N, C-alpha and C positions, 0 to 999 in steps of 0.2 A: 428487781434482781432476786434470784433464788439462791439460798445459801445451803450448802451441804457440808457435812463433816465426814471425813474419811479416817478411820483408825488403821494405822499401819500394822502389818504382821511381819515384822522384821525391821531392818534399818532404813529401808527406802522402798519406793515403788517407782517404776519407770513411768514417765509422763503419759505416753500413749496408752498404757494399761490402766493408769488412774482414770483417764477419761472413760474407758470402757467399764471399769469396776464401779464408777460413780453413776453409770447409766447415761452418760452424755454422748457416748459413741457406741454404735452397734457392735463394733469389733476393734481389736487392737490396730488393724489396718486402717480403719476409718479414723481412729485416733491419730495415727501417723500422718494421714492426709491433713487433718485439722492443724496439726503442729507445723507441718511443712508449708502450709498456706499462710502461716503467721497469725493464726486466729487465737492462739493461746498465750497467756502471760503467766510467769511465775514471779511472785513478789513484785508485780508491776512492770516487768521487763519482758518483751516478746521473746519467747524461747523457740528456737528452730531445731534444737536437737531432740529428735523423736524419743529417744530413750534416756533423756535427762533424768537423773536420779532425784526425785522429789522426797524431801525429808520432813520430819516432824517440825511444825512451826511455820512451814511455808504455806502460801496462799496461791492457788491456781485460779485463773479466771478464763472463762470461755464464753464469749457472748454475754448474756445476762446471767450466767451461772458462776457462782464462786464456791470453791472447795477449800475448806480449812483442813490441813493435814495434821492429825493428832498422833501422839506417840503410841507405841504398842503398850498394851496393858501387861504388866508382869504377872 
């Protein structure tokens, strides 16, 4: 499994964009397809809402990839 850390710039990031920004999806649209196909979990639960607001402290998994979401630096 590969581990990634993503630092927020604001309060949250939408799930489909997180996949894009972390380099796991080529575009936000591709990220939406991954979510719609039930391939993504947030904190261990399959998430089907493409624009789910992912916040600091949450863990997103997609296949063998895991993203830890970190809070914004002040």
